[in-house]
N, C-alpha and C positions, 0 to 999 in steps of 0.2 A: 503493499499499499505505499503511498507517494508519502515524504514527511511534511509536505504543505497542508494536509490535511487532519495533520496530526490524531490520526486515527491509530486505535492498537487492538490488535487480532488476538485474541486471547483464545487459548486453546481448552477442548472441550474438556469437564471435569470426569476423569474415566475409575480413577481410583476407589472402590467400594466405602474405604475410612475414608476419602476428601467427601463423598454423598453423606454419611453416616453423621459426619459432623455437622453438614450444612443441614442436614432434617433436623439436626438437634437445636440448631440455634431457630430456625422455624417454628418450632413444639415450643419455644421457653414464652409462655404466656401467653400460647393460644387458647382460643373457645374451642369446646366440643366439635363443633362441626368442621372449623379448621384441621383440629386433628384429623378429621373423618377425610377430609381432602388429602391431608399427606398421605396420610394411608394408599390410600386408593394412586396415590402421584409416586409412592416408591414402588407400591407392588408393579408398575408397569416400568419403572425405570431397573429395578430386580430382574428383569426379564433378558436383560440388555446386556450382553458378553463386556467384561470392561475397557477391551478394548477397540469395540463397535462402535458403529456411527447411523445405529439405526434410527429411523423415526418416530419418537415415540409416539403411541395410541394410548387413549385415556379414554375409558368410558367401554363398554361392552360393545366388541365387532361381531358379536353374533345376534345383537339384537336388532328388531325390525326399524327401519328407518322414518320419522315421524312424519313421513309426504308419501303422496300416490303420486307416480312421475304421469305424465300424458298419456293418453290411450294411444297406441298403435298398430292396434289391429286392424288388417290389411281388408279391404273391401273382396266380394265371395269371388273365388277363382283367381288371386291375383297375389304372386311371391310374397310372400312377409317381406322377406331380408329387403326386396326393393321398395317394398311401400313404408319399411323405418326410411329408409336411404331418402323416399321424397318428403317422408315429416320433417326430420332434421334438417332437409338440404332450406323447406320453404320457411321452418324456424329462422334458419340462418338469416335471410332475405329479411325477414320481417324484423329480426334484431338489429340488422345494419340499419336499418330506414330508421327504427327509434333510436338507434345512438348517430345518427346523421355518420354513418361511414358512407352512404353512398354518397352518389352525384347525380341527381337526378333517374332518368331511367337509365343509366349508364352503369358503367360497370358491370363485374358479372362472377358467378358464384357456380361451381359444378361440383358434382362427387360422381363418380365413376356406381356404375350399376354393380350392385354385389356378385361375384362372380364370374366379370367379363372384364375384358380389355378394351372394347371395340364399341361401347357404349356410352354414354353420361348424360346428366343429369343437368339442366339449367332453364331459368326465367324464360318467356318469350319476350323478344326486343321488345319494347314501349309500355311491358305492364310493370304500373307503379310498385317498388318493393312491397308498399303496405297490402298490394292483392294480389302476392304472389303465396298458395297455398300448395300442401301437396298433389293438389290433383290438378293444377292447372300447368305447371312442370313439363314442358316438352322432355321425351327420351329422343338421344340426336347419335345418329353411328359416325364412323369415322371419315365418310363420305359427307356426311353433311345432310342427308336424309334422316326426315322425323319418320319418327319407330310409332311414339304415344302422345297423344294432346294435339296440340294445335299452337300454330305461331312459326314466327321464323327467329332464327337465331343471329345474331348480330355477328357479323363476319370477324371484326377482332376475336368475340370471345370463342370464336371456334375455333380461331388458328392456335392462340397464347395458350388456351386451354387444352386443346386437342394433341400438342408438341406434349405439354406439359406431365399429361394422363400417363401418353405413351413412355414416357420418362420413369411411370411407376408410381408415381404420388394418389391416390384414392382420391384426395378433396383439395380444390385451388382454388382461393378465395382470391380475387383482385378490385382495389376498391382504392380509392384517391381520399380518404378520412385526411381531414385536416392537417393533425397535428405530426404525423407521417410524411405527408404528403410534402411540407412547409421543411424537414430534415432533407426531404429529398429538390428542393430547390436553391438550396447554400452550397457555396464555395466546397467546402468542406462537409460533403451529407454524409453522416455517421451516424448511429445510434449510442452513443456514449454509455460505458458503462458507471452511469455516476447514481441509479437507485436500484433499488433491491428488483425493482422490475426489468428493469434495463441488463439483470443478470439470466436471465430467461434464456435469451439468446445471443448469450456469450460466443463467440465462433462459431455462429449458426447463421450469417446474417451474409449475402451476394451482396455486392454495390455494383451497380452498372453505370458507367457514366455515359453511355452511349444511349442518346434518344433520337430515332429515325421516324419520329411520328409512328403513325396510326398502324398497327400490325395488321398487316393482309393478305399475308402468305406466308406458306409453310418455312421459307427461309428465314424472317424475323423471327418465328415461334421458335424455330430452331436452334437460333442465336442466343436467346433468353432461356433455354436449357442449358447449354455451355455454358453461358455466363453463374448461371445458378448452381451448376457441380452439383455436390452433396448436400447444398442447405437447402434450410425450409422456409429460409423466407428471400424475396429478394427487393430490393431497394431500388428504383429506376427514378434516374434524374430525369429532374424536369417533368417526372411523370406521377408515379405514385408506387403501391405494394405489392408482391404477391404473396400469399401465405399459402402452404401446402401441408398438408397434414395426412394421418393414416385414417381419418374419418372424418367426420365433420365438427365432432366435440373437439376435437385435436384443432383443428388449422381454425376453427371458430375462438379456441381458448387463448391462441397466439395471437391472434388479429386483437382482441380486444387488448390484451396485456400488451402489445406491442404499440399500439395507440395511447396507452396510457402514460407508456413509459416516453413515447413519444413527448407527450403533453408534459409531462414534469420538468421534460430538458429542454421545451421551447421555453417554460416559464422561467426555470432556471434563469437560461440565456437570456433573459429579457430582461434581467437583473445588472449585467455587465458585469460581473462578478464571474471570474473563469471558473471551471468545471471543476468540481472535485471526484475523481473515478475512486472505484474500487479496484483493490488490486489485482490479481490475476490467481493467486494464491485464494481469496476468500470468492473469488468466482466459481471457482474450480471446488471446494469444498459447497458450495450451494448445489450446485449440480449434484455430488453427491449424495447430497441430504435429500434432495428431490428426486432423486433417482433410489433412495431407499425406503420411499413411503411407495410405491411401486409406479414412481417416472410421473412422466406428464399427464400422460393416457389415465390414471386415475383423477388426478386434481379435472383435468379435462372434464373428465364423463359428470362429476359431481357442479362443476360450476354449469357445465351446456344443461345436464336435468334439470336445473333450478330457474334456469334462463326461459325452458319452454313452458314449464309449470307459470310461470309471468305470464309468457304469452296466454296463456289458457284463460287466466282470469282476468285477460282486457278484456271487454267488450268490442272492441276496434280491433283486435288482431286475434282474438280464439277461433277465428273462423280457420285459420291456417291450417290444422290437423282434421277440420270436420267434414268438411265435403268430399266424400270419396268418389266421386262419378267422373273417371278418367275418357274423354274424348276420342275419338278417331280422329287420327290429322287430314283425311279427304274424307271421308262421308259424315251424312251427318246423324252420327247414332254414337251411344255410350259403348266402350272398349268393356269398362268394368265400371262396379261390377259384374259377369257376367250375366246375361239374360238367364232367366229360368224357367 
């Protein structure tokens, strides 16, 4: 950590004796309720080996969660996994609209059809993101043919997302969200490791300084893939961001926290005082701690399920998962649910 920050990194308390002495100090003069809380904390900590860095879990892991997640039951005759993907992607559109991550009817979010590598889901171009539902997303193949649903796909969405999906990413989210995009418009465009949220992206952001206008062919799509390499985030100068993930939940979680980290950085930069960055050693420890709790996947799914529940309680947005009629792309009939 830089000396100018004046931050001292403390090592983890690992010895049982040290833990016991700290516990004794906490119990000195404690109430009965505080003693009960401390007993539970000690029980959890005692399960961690002295040299381990496992992420402690408090409470009963086997107990039922105090919430009910959004119903993702598929319409009759429709693949359950694909319907869940539809619900989750529609939720991402609604959430991006709610947080003002999108720009008009532009920008685009896609996810591969589960079990397939040649088809993906996307909102039809021209639909307001507040209007997107699981049922009105279109399914498109690698040639640009609409397989399910109605409408057209924006050409830039097709060429950007097709190339990235073919590189192996399940979910691709592209937005011009304001704070992250603002960082793409300054001379030294980067997400500085100056905040805890920033550490989620340490060594996982690719920076593309070449802005060539709209992406209207495979060549530019392939170039973006080449620049991204094995990173899950791309910051594109003069443009915006692309975030990839193994699921909609993981990609949205990254999108959300990327914008939050960028917001903090932009506000900090506005003070005129130099940014105070976090050391690489602490960043690496943060990643190890995160991975010890099941990695980003667990945190992301908990976060995303909670956001979908919020949408389900919102009278203006709860329709995102309710309408289950998928239209035929070229005929005036419902494809699913299947006719009885």
